[in-house]
PDB file of N, CA, C and O in Angstrom:
ATOM      1  N   MET A   1      69.180  21.863 -95.868  1.00  0.00           N
ATOM      2  CA  MET A   1      70.257  22.257 -94.981  1.00  0.00           C
ATOM      3  C   MET A   1      71.567  22.374 -95.753  1.00  0.00           C
ATOM      4  O   MET A   1      71.737  21.767 -96.810  1.00  0.00           O
ATOM      5  N   GLU A   2      72.453  23.132 -95.228  1.00  0.00           N
ATOM      6  CA  GLU A   2      73.779  23.288 -95.818  1.00  0.00           C
ATOM      7  C   GLU A   2      74.752  22.308 -95.180  1.00  0.00           C
ATOM      8  O   GLU A   2      74.548  21.853 -94.055  1.00  0.00           O
ATOM      9  N   THR A   3      75.800  21.995 -95.906  1.00  0.00           N
ATOM     10  CA  THR A   3      76.892  21.189 -95.381  1.00  0.00           C
ATOM     11  C   THR A   3      78.087  22.102 -95.204  1.00  0.00           C
ATOM     12  O   THR A   3      78.461  22.843 -96.114  1.00  0.00           O
ATOM     13  N   LEU A   4      78.680  22.044 -94.030  1.00  0.00           N
ATOM     14  CA  LEU A   4      79.857  22.854 -93.740  1.00  0.00           C
ATOM     15  C   LEU A   4      81.085  21.951 -93.682  1.00  0.00           C
ATOM     16  O   LEU A   4      81.045  20.869 -93.095  1.00  0.00           O
ATOM     17  N   ILE A   5      82.149  22.393 -94.282  1.00  0.00           N
ATOM     18  CA  ILE A   5      83.423  21.686 -94.198  1.00  0.00           C
ATOM     19  C   ILE A   5      84.369  22.596 -93.439  1.00  0.00           C
ATOM     20  O   ILE A   5      84.631  23.724 -93.856  1.00  0.00           O
ATOM     21  N   MET A   6      84.874  22.105 -92.332  1.00  0.00           N
ATOM     22  CA  MET A   6      85.764  22.906 -91.497  1.00  0.00           C
ATOM     23  C   MET A   6      87.158  22.295 -91.511  1.00  0.00           C
ATOM     24  O   MET A   6      87.315  21.079 -91.608  1.00  0.00           O
ATOM     25  N   HIS A   7      88.155  23.145 -91.412  1.00  0.00           N
ATOM     26  CA  HIS A   7      89.541  22.708 -91.420  1.00  0.00           C
ATOM     27  C   HIS A   7      90.242  23.211 -90.159  1.00  0.00           C
ATOM     28  O   HIS A   7      90.914  24.242 -90.192  1.00  0.00           O
ATOM     29  N   PRO A   8      90.089  22.487 -89.051  1.00  0.00           N
ATOM     30  CA  PRO A   8      90.762  22.929 -87.831  1.00  0.00           C
ATOM     31  C   PRO A   8      92.280  22.879 -88.024  1.00  0.00           C
ATOM     32  O   PRO A   8      92.805  22.007 -88.716  1.00  0.00           O
ATOM     33  N   GLN A   9      92.964  23.828 -87.400  1.00  0.00           N
ATOM     34  CA  GLN A   9      94.404  23.933 -87.590  1.00  0.00           C
ATOM     35  C   GLN A   9      95.196  23.345 -86.432  1.00  0.00           C
ATOM     36  O   GLN A   9      96.426  23.395 -86.419  1.00  0.00           O
ATOM     37  N   SER A  10      94.484  22.789 -85.464  1.00  0.00           N
ATOM     38  CA  SER A  10      95.180  22.147 -84.356  1.00  0.00           C
ATOM     39  C   SER A  10      94.285  21.057 -83.773  1.00  0.00           C
ATOM     40  O   SER A  10      93.082  21.015 -84.031  1.00  0.00           O
ATOM     41  N   LYS A  11      94.883  20.196 -82.998  1.00  0.00           N
ATOM     42  CA  LYS A  11      94.144  19.124 -82.335  1.00  0.00           C
ATOM     43  C   LYS A  11      93.114  19.715 -81.367  1.00  0.00           C
ATOM     44  O   LYS A  11      92.012  19.185 -81.227  1.00  0.00           O
ATOM     45  N   ASP A  12      93.479  20.814 -80.701  1.00  0.00           N
ATOM     46  CA  ASP A  12      92.557  21.473 -79.764  1.00  0.00           C
ATOM     47  C   ASP A  12      91.311  21.977 -80.483  1.00  0.00           C
ATOM     48  O   ASP A  12      90.196  21.818 -79.986  1.00  0.00           O
ATOM     49  N   GLN A  13      91.502  22.584 -81.650  1.00  0.00           N
ATOM     50  CA  GLN A  13      90.360  23.081 -82.416  1.00  0.00           C
ATOM     51  C   GLN A  13      89.467  21.912 -82.846  1.00  0.00           C
ATOM     52  O   GLN A  13      88.241  22.010 -82.797  1.00  0.00           O
ATOM     53  N   LEU A  14      90.082  20.824 -83.261  1.00  0.00           N
ATOM     54  CA  LEU A  14      89.317  19.649 -83.681  1.00  0.00           C
ATOM     55  C   LEU A  14      88.489  19.106 -82.523  1.00  0.00           C
ATOM     56  O   LEU A  14      87.307  18.805 -82.687  1.00  0.00           O
ATOM     57  N   LEU A  15      89.105  18.982 -81.364  1.00  0.00           N
ATOM     58  CA  LEU A  15      88.393  18.483 -80.189  1.00  0.00           C
ATOM     59  C   LEU A  15      87.241  19.416 -79.801  1.00  0.00           C
ATOM     60  O   LEU A  15      86.170  18.950 -79.412  1.00  0.00           O
ATOM     61  N   ALA A  16      87.459  20.729 -79.905  1.00  0.00           N
ATOM     62  CA  ALA A  16      86.412  21.697 -79.580  1.00  0.00           C
ATOM     63  C   ALA A  16      85.243  21.571 -80.551  1.00  0.00           C
ATOM     64  O   ALA A  16      84.086  21.597 -80.131  1.00  0.00           O
ATOM     65  N   LEU A  17      85.532  21.434 -81.842  1.00  0.00           N
ATOM     66  CA  LEU A  17      84.459  21.292 -82.829  1.00  0.00           C
ATOM     67  C   LEU A  17      83.666  20.016 -82.601  1.00  0.00           C
ATOM     68  O   LEU A  17      82.440  20.015 -82.711  1.00  0.00           O
ATOM     69  N   LYS A  18      84.364  18.925 -82.282  1.00  0.00           N
ATOM     70  CA  LYS A  18      83.669  17.662 -82.016  1.00  0.00           C
ATOM     71  C   LYS A  18      82.800  17.773 -80.771  1.00  0.00           C
ATOM     72  O   LYS A  18      81.696  17.230 -80.744  1.00  0.00           O
ATOM     73  N   ALA A  19      83.278  18.464 -79.740  1.00  0.00           N
ATOM     74  CA  ALA A  19      82.508  18.635 -78.508  1.00  0.00           C
ATOM     75  C   ALA A  19      81.252  19.456 -78.759  1.00  0.00           C
ATOM     76  O   ALA A  19      80.179  19.128 -78.253  1.00  0.00           O
ATOM     77  N   ILE A  20      81.384  20.518 -79.534  1.00  0.00           N
ATOM     78  CA  ILE A  20      80.221  21.355 -79.866  1.00  0.00           C
ATOM     79  C   ILE A  20      79.196  20.547 -80.656  1.00  0.00           C
ATOM     80  O   ILE A  20      77.999  20.598 -80.371  1.00  0.00           O
ATOM     81  N   ALA A  21      79.671  19.806 -81.644  1.00  0.00           N
ATOM     82  CA  ALA A  21      78.767  18.995 -82.469  1.00  0.00           C
ATOM     83  C   ALA A  21      78.037  17.964 -81.607  1.00  0.00           C
ATOM     84  O   ALA A  21      76.838  17.743 -81.775  1.00  0.00           O
ATOM     85  N   LYS A  22      78.761  17.340 -80.691  1.00  0.00           N
ATOM     86  CA  LYS A  22      78.140  16.337 -79.823  1.00  0.00           C
ATOM     87  C   LYS A  22      77.103  16.994 -78.904  1.00  0.00           C
ATOM     88  O   LYS A  22      76.011  16.458 -78.716  1.00  0.00           O
ATOM     89  N   ALA A  23      77.445  18.146 -78.337  1.00  0.00           N
ATOM     90  CA  ALA A  23      76.531  18.837 -77.433  1.00  0.00           C
ATOM     91  C   ALA A  23      75.250  19.268 -78.150  1.00  0.00           C
ATOM     92  O   ALA A  23      74.169  19.235 -77.561  1.00  0.00           O
ATOM     93  N   TRP A  24      75.364  19.662 -79.388  1.00  0.00           N
ATOM     94  CA  TRP A  24      74.203  20.109 -80.166  1.00  0.00           C
ATOM     95  C   TRP A  24      73.562  18.985 -80.963  1.00  0.00           C
ATOM     96  O   TRP A  24      72.637  19.219 -81.741  1.00  0.00           O
ATOM     97  N   LYS A  25      74.052  17.766 -80.771  1.00  0.00           N
ATOM     98  CA  LYS A  25      73.529  16.570 -81.457  1.00  0.00           C
ATOM     99  C   LYS A  25      73.576  16.732 -82.979  1.00  0.00           C
ATOM    100  O   LYS A  25      72.609  16.441 -83.683  1.00  0.00           O
ATOM    101  N   ILE A  26      74.722  17.203 -83.462  1.00  0.00           N
ATOM    102  CA  ILE A  26      74.953  17.354 -84.897  1.00  0.00           C
ATOM    103  C   ILE A  26      75.787  16.167 -85.355  1.00  0.00           C
ATOM    104  O   ILE A  26      76.825  15.870 -84.764  1.00  0.00           O
ATOM    105  N   SER A  27      75.338  15.488 -86.407  1.00  0.00           N
ATOM    106  CA  SER A  27      76.103  14.335 -86.897  1.00  0.00           C
ATOM    107  C   SER A  27      77.395  14.816 -87.558  1.00  0.00           C
ATOM    108  O   SER A  27      77.435  15.856 -88.215  1.00  0.00           O
ATOM    109  N   VAL A  28      78.430  14.035 -87.365  1.00  0.00           N
ATOM    110  CA  VAL A  28      79.750  14.372 -87.896  1.00  0.00           C
ATOM    111  C   VAL A  28      80.262  13.196 -88.722  1.00  0.00           C
ATOM    112  O   VAL A  28      80.211  12.050 -88.276  1.00  0.00           O
ATOM    113  N   GLU A  29      80.749  13.480 -89.915  1.00  0.00           N
ATOM    114  CA  GLU A  29      81.349  12.454 -90.762  1.00  0.00           C
ATOM    115  C   GLU A  29      82.840  12.735 -90.877  1.00  0.00           C
ATOM    116  O   GLU A  29      83.253  13.890 -90.979  1.00  0.00           O
ATOM    117  N   THR A  30      83.625  11.705 -90.862  1.00  0.00           N
ATOM    118  CA  THR A  30      85.059  11.867 -91.094  1.00  0.00           C
ATOM    119  C   THR A  30      85.430  11.092 -92.346  1.00  0.00           C
ATOM    120  O   THR A  30      84.819  10.071 -92.660  1.00  0.00           O
ATOM    121  N   SER A  31      86.411  11.573 -93.042  1.00  0.00           N
ATOM    122  CA  SER A  31      86.858  10.918 -94.261  1.00  0.00           C
ATOM    123  C   SER A  31      87.810   9.783 -93.914  1.00  0.00           C
ATOM    124  O   SER A  31      88.683   9.944 -93.061  1.00  0.00           O
ATOM    125  N   PRO A  32      87.648   8.636 -94.569  1.00  0.00           N
ATOM    126  CA  PRO A  32      88.565   7.529 -94.310  1.00  0.00           C
ATOM    127  C   PRO A  32      89.913   7.715 -95.022  1.00  0.00           C
ATOM    128  O   PRO A  32      90.826   6.905 -94.854  1.00  0.00           O
ATOM    129  N   TYR A  33      90.029   8.780 -95.812  1.00  0.00           N
ATOM    130  CA  TYR A  33      91.223   8.982 -96.618  1.00  0.00           C
ATOM    131  C   TYR A  33      92.191   9.955 -95.954  1.00  0.00           C
ATOM    132  O   TYR A  33      91.783  10.922 -95.310  1.00  0.00           O
ATOM    133  N   ASN A  34      93.463   9.681 -96.123  1.00  0.00           N
ATOM    134  CA  ASN A  34      94.522  10.555 -95.637  1.00  0.00           C
ATOM    135  C   ASN A  34      94.470  11.855 -96.438  1.00  0.00           C
ATOM    136  O   ASN A  34      94.427  11.803 -97.667  1.00  0.00           O
ATOM    137  N   PRO A  35      94.472  13.022 -95.783  1.00  0.00           N
ATOM    138  CA  PRO A  35      94.390  14.303 -96.502  1.00  0.00           C
ATOM    139  C   PRO A  35      95.524  14.501 -97.514  1.00  0.00           C
ATOM    140  O   PRO A  35      95.317  15.129 -98.553  1.00  0.00           O
ATOM    141  N   ASP A  36      96.713  13.976 -97.224  1.00  0.00           N
ATOM    142  CA  ASP A  36      97.823  14.091 -98.181  1.00  0.00           C
ATOM    143  C   ASP A  36      97.533  13.301 -99.450  1.00  0.00           C
ATOM    144  O   ASP A  36      97.863  13.742-100.552  1.00  0.00           O
ATOM    145  N   PHE A  37      96.914  12.129 -99.293  1.00  0.00           N
ATOM    146  CA  PHE A  37      96.551  11.308-100.439  1.00  0.00           C
ATOM    147  C   PHE A  37      95.491  12.009-101.285  1.00  0.00           C
ATOM    148  O   PHE A  37      95.576  12.020-102.513  1.00  0.00           O
ATOM    149  N   VAL A  38      94.500  12.589-100.628  1.00  0.00           N
ATOM    150  CA  VAL A  38      93.430  13.311-101.339  1.00  0.00           C
ATOM    151  C   VAL A  38      94.024  14.473-102.131  1.00  0.00           C
ATOM    152  O   VAL A  38      93.656  14.688-103.286  1.00  0.00           O
ATOM    153  N   ALA A  39      94.940  15.220-101.518  1.00  0.00           N
ATOM    154  CA  ALA A  39      95.577  16.351-102.201  1.00  0.00           C
ATOM    155  C   ALA A  39      96.366  15.864-103.413  1.00  0.00           C
ATOM    156  O   ALA A  39      96.343  16.507-104.462  1.00  0.00           O
ATOM    157  N   MET A  40      97.067  14.732-103.281  1.00  0.00           N
ATOM    158  CA  MET A  40      97.847  14.181-104.391  1.00  0.00           C
ATOM    159  C   MET A  40      96.928  13.791-105.556  1.00  0.00           C
ATOM    160  O   MET A  40      97.243  14.060-106.715  1.00  0.00           O
ATOM    161  N   VAL A  41      95.805  13.162-105.246  1.00  0.00           N
ATOM    162  CA  VAL A  41      94.861  12.742-106.287  1.00  0.00           C
ATOM    163  C   VAL A  41      94.269  13.958-107.000  1.00  0.00           C
ATOM    164  O   VAL A  41      94.164  13.969-108.226  1.00  0.00           O
ATOM    165  N   LYS A  42      93.882  14.982-106.232  1.00  0.00           N
ATOM    166  CA  LYS A  42      93.305  16.189-106.834  1.00  0.00           C
ATOM    167  C   LYS A  42      94.334  16.900-107.718  1.00  0.00           C
ATOM    168  O   LYS A  42      93.985  17.414-108.780  1.00  0.00           O
ATOM    169  N   LYS A  43      95.593  16.930-107.289  1.00  0.00           N
ATOM    170  CA  LYS A  43      96.647  17.566-108.074  1.00  0.00           C
ATOM    171  C   LYS A  43      96.858  16.814-109.389  1.00  0.00           C
ATOM    172  O   LYS A  43      97.003  17.432-110.444  1.00  0.00           O
ATOM    173  N   ALA A  44      96.874  15.489-109.325  1.00  0.00           N
ATOM    174  CA  ALA A  44      97.035  14.677-110.533  1.00  0.00           C
ATOM    175  C   ALA A  44      95.855  14.863-111.475  1.00  0.00           C
ATOM    176  O   ALA A  44      96.022  14.892-112.694  1.00  0.00           O
ATOM    177  N   GLU A  45      94.662  14.988-110.905  1.00  0.00           N
ATOM    178  CA  GLU A  45      93.465  15.183-111.720  1.00  0.00           C
ATOM    179  C   GLU A  45      93.538  16.503-112.483  1.00  0.00           C
ATOM    180  O   GLU A  45      93.166  16.562-113.656  1.00  0.00           O
ATOM    181  N   LYS A  46      94.015  17.565-111.825  1.00  0.00           N
ATOM    182  CA  LYS A  46      94.160  18.863-112.484  1.00  0.00           C
ATOM    183  C   LYS A  46      95.174  18.798-113.620  1.00  0.00           C
ATOM    184  O   LYS A  46      94.981  19.415-114.668  1.00  0.00           O
ATOM    185  N   ARG A  47      96.257  18.048-113.412  1.00  0.00           N
ATOM    186  CA  ARG A  47      97.299  17.917-114.448  1.00  0.00           C
ATOM    187  C   ARG A  47      96.846  17.002-115.577  1.00  0.00           C
ATOM    188  O   ARG A  47      97.410  17.039-116.670  1.00  0.00           O
ATOM    189  N   GLY A  48      95.844  16.190-115.323  1.00  0.00           N
ATOM    190  CA  GLY A  48      95.419  15.204-116.310  1.00  0.00           C
ATOM    191  C   GLY A  48      96.335  13.996-116.284  1.00  0.00           C
ATOM    192  O   GLY A  48      96.376  13.223-117.241  1.00  0.00           O
ATOM    193  N   ASN A  49      97.068  13.830-115.194  1.00  0.00           N
ATOM    194  CA  ASN A  49      98.055  12.764-115.064  1.00  0.00           C
ATOM    195  C   ASN A  49      97.426  11.541-114.378  1.00  0.00           C
ATOM    196  O   ASN A  49      97.825  11.154-113.280  1.00  0.00           O
ATOM    197  N   TYR A  50      96.434  10.946-115.053  1.00  0.00           N
ATOM    198  CA  TYR A  50      95.785   9.767-114.508  1.00  0.00           C
ATOM    199  C   TYR A  50      95.149   8.990-115.644  1.00  0.00           C
ATOM    200  O   TYR A  50      95.014   9.509-116.753  1.00  0.00           O
ATOM    201  N   LYS A  51      94.763   7.777-115.387  1.00  0.00           N
ATOM    202  CA  LYS A  51      94.133   6.941-116.384  1.00  0.00           C
ATOM    203  C   LYS A  51      92.858   6.365-115.791  1.00  0.00           C
ATOM    204  O   LYS A  51      92.876   5.775-114.711  1.00  0.00           O
ATOM    205  N   GLU A  52      91.755   6.540-116.502  1.00  0.00           N
ATOM    206  CA  GLU A  52      90.492   5.982-116.031  1.00  0.00           C
ATOM    207  C   GLU A  52      90.408   4.526-116.450  1.00  0.00           C
ATOM    208  O   GLU A  52      90.731   4.172-117.584  1.00  0.00           O
ATOM    209  N   ILE A  53      89.970   3.687-115.524  1.00  0.00           N
ATOM    210  CA  ILE A  53      89.879   2.254-115.757  1.00  0.00           C
ATOM    211  C   ILE A  53      88.404   1.848-115.785  1.00  0.00           C
ATOM    212  O   ILE A  53      87.635   2.194-114.888  1.00  0.00           O
ATOM    213  N   ASP A  54      88.027   1.113-116.824  1.00  0.00           N
ATOM    214  CA  ASP A  54      86.673   0.584-116.927  1.00  0.00           C
ATOM    215  C   ASP A  54      86.626  -0.719-116.133  1.00  0.00           C
ATOM    216  O   ASP A  54      87.304  -1.677-116.506  1.00  0.00           O
ATOM    217  N   PRO A  55      85.846  -0.788-115.052  1.00  0.00           N
ATOM    218  CA  PRO A  55      85.844  -1.996-114.224  1.00  0.00           C
ATOM    219  C   PRO A  55      85.320  -3.238-114.941  1.00  0.00           C
ATOM    220  O   PRO A  55      85.572  -4.360-114.502  1.00  0.00           O
ATOM    221  N   THR A  56      84.595  -3.043-116.038  1.00  0.00           N
ATOM    222  CA  THR A  56      84.094  -4.201-116.778  1.00  0.00           C
ATOM    223  C   THR A  56      85.103  -4.693-117.808  1.00  0.00           C
ATOM    224  O   THR A  56      84.942  -5.788-118.347  1.00  0.00           O
ATOM    225  N   ASP A  57      86.141  -3.905-118.093  1.00  0.00           N
ATOM    226  CA  ASP A  57      87.182  -4.303-119.049  1.00  0.00           C
ATOM    227  C   ASP A  57      88.520  -3.725-118.611  1.00  0.00           C
ATOM    228  O   ASP A  57      89.070  -2.844-119.271  1.00  0.00           O
ATOM    229  N   ILE A  58      89.033  -4.219-117.508  1.00  0.00           N
ATOM    230  CA  ILE A  58      90.266  -3.680-116.931  1.00  0.00           C
ATOM    231  C   ILE A  58      91.442  -3.788-117.914  1.00  0.00           C
ATOM    232  O   ILE A  58      92.130  -2.799-118.168  1.00  0.00           O
ATOM    233  N   TRP A  59      91.667  -4.968-118.457  1.00  0.00           N
ATOM    234  CA  TRP A  59      92.822  -5.175-119.358  1.00  0.00           C
ATOM    235  C   TRP A  59      92.692  -4.317-120.609  1.00  0.00           C
ATOM    236  O   TRP A  59      93.680  -3.750-121.075  1.00  0.00           O
ATOM    237  N   GLY A  60      91.494  -4.216-121.152  1.00  0.00           N
ATOM    238  CA  GLY A  60      91.290  -3.408-122.354  1.00  0.00           C
ATOM    239  C   GLY A  60      91.517  -1.930-122.101  1.00  0.00           C
ATOM    240  O   GLY A  60      92.084  -1.238-122.947  1.00  0.00           O
ATOM    241  N   SER A  61      91.086  -1.437-120.953  1.00  0.00           N
ATOM    242  CA  SER A  61      91.262  -0.015-120.665  1.00  0.00           C
ATOM    243  C   SER A  61      92.725   0.317-120.372  1.00  0.00           C
ATOM    244  O   SER A  61      93.119   1.482-120.434  1.00  0.00           O
ATOM    245  N   LEU A  62      93.533  -0.696-120.055  1.00  0.00           N
ATOM    246  CA  LEU A  62      94.969  -0.479-119.858  1.00  0.00           C
ATOM    247  C   LEU A  62      95.750  -0.704-121.158  1.00  0.00           C
ATOM    248  O   LEU A  62      96.967  -0.524-121.197  1.00  0.00           O
ATOM    249  N   GLY A  63      95.042  -1.097-122.215  1.00  0.00           N
ATOM    250  CA  GLY A  63      95.691  -1.356-123.500  1.00  0.00           C
ATOM    251  C   GLY A  63      96.477  -2.652-123.497  1.00  0.00           C
ATOM    252  O   GLY A  63      97.447  -2.783-124.242  1.00  0.00           O
ATOM    253  N   LEU A  64      96.078  -3.616-122.673  1.00  0.00           N
ATOM    254  CA  LEU A  64      96.829  -4.871-122.545  1.00  0.00           C
ATOM    255  C   LEU A  64      96.038  -6.078-123.081  1.00  0.00           C
ATOM    256  O   LEU A  64      96.362  -7.224-122.771  1.00  0.00           O
ATOM    257  N   LYS A  65      95.027  -5.815-123.866  1.00  0.00           N
ATOM    258  CA  LYS A  65      94.198  -6.884-124.397  1.00  0.00           C
ATOM    259  C   LYS A  65      94.578  -7.223-125.800  1.00  0.00           C
ATOM    260  O   LYS A  65      93.976  -8.110-126.405  1.00  0.00           O
TER     261      LYS A  65
END
């Protein structure tokens, strides 16, 4: 099956899409993240303006060891 990502432009459109999905018994997932935050992260990723942290060596990956 395909996954569709829809971007409703109003609250009415969102409610209509949710109603259709419920009527057709289609599962719906929502993102727990604020769309503005997601856009900021993606923009920083494109610029290369971020630092990857190794969870097994946090201090070392920050250069503080």
